[in-house]
C-alpha positions in Angstrom: -13.6 8.7 -9.9 -11.0 7.4 -8.5 -8.6 4.8 -9.5 -5.9 2.4 -7.7 -2.4 1.4 -8.9 -0.6 -1.2 -7.3 3.3 -1.9 -7.3 3.7 -5.3 -6.8 6.7 -6.8 -5.0 7.8 -10.4 -3.7 6.1 -10.2 -0.6 4.8 -6.7 -0.3 2.8 -4.2 -2.4 2.5 -0.2 -2.5 -1.4 0.5 -3.0 -2.5 4.1 -4.3 -5.6 5.6 -4.5 -6.0 8.8 -6.9 -8.2 10.7 -7.9 -9.2 11.9 -11.5 -7.2 15.2 -11.0 -3.9 12.9 -9.6 -4.4 13.8 -6.1 -2.5 11.1 -4.0 -6.2 10.2 -1.3 -4.3 7.6 0.0 -1.2 5.0 -0.3 0.4 2.5 1.9 2.7 -0.9 2.1 1.0 -3.9 2.7 1.8 -7.3 2.7 0.6 -9.5 -0.5 -2.4 -10.8 1.4 -5.8 -10.0 -0.8 -7.5 -9.4 2.8 -5.5 -6.8 3.6 -5.4 -4.9 0.4 -9.4 -5.1 0.2 -9.9 -3.9 3.8 -7.6 -1.0 2.2 -9.4 -0.3 -1.0 -13.0 -0.9 0.9 -13.7 3.0 1.3 -13.5 3.4 -2.6 -14.5 0.4 -3.9 -17.9 2.0 -5.1 -15.8 4.7 -6.6 -12.8 2.8 -8.4 -12.8 2.7 -11.9 -9.6 0.3 -12.3 -6.8 -0.9 -10.7 -3.3 -1.2 -12.3 -0.6 -3.7 -11.6 2.8 -3.1 -11.9 5.3 -5.9 -11.7 8.5 -7.6 -12.8 8.1 -10.3 -10.2 5.9 -13.5 -11.3 6.1 -15.5 -8.5 2.6 -14.6 -6.7 0.2 -14.0 -9.4 -2.7 -15.4 -7.4 -2.8 -12.5 -5.4 -3.7 -9.9 -7.8 -5.6 -12.5 -9.7 -7.9 -12.7 -6.6 -8.2 -9.3 -6.4 -9.7 -8.6 -10.1 -12.1 -11.7 -9.3 -13.3 -10.3 -6.0 -13.9 -6.8 -7.1 -15.7 -7.7 -10.3 -17.7 -10.3 -8.5 -19.0 -8.7 -5.7 -19.5 -5.6 -6.9 
């Protein structure tokens, strides 16, 4: 199983993918753009068991809502 963690900032996010042994498989700082995040996650999409978002910034909730909807609806 694979897991994704996203640290959401005002204009970018750090997106990490780890496995069930807590090994970091990939990590990248990306602009807060749903398309960029989905492209980055695409190699692991079928294996992702969950996505967790950490944020103290509330200015761009639509990006993460779009990610959740896209990952659930397109599966």
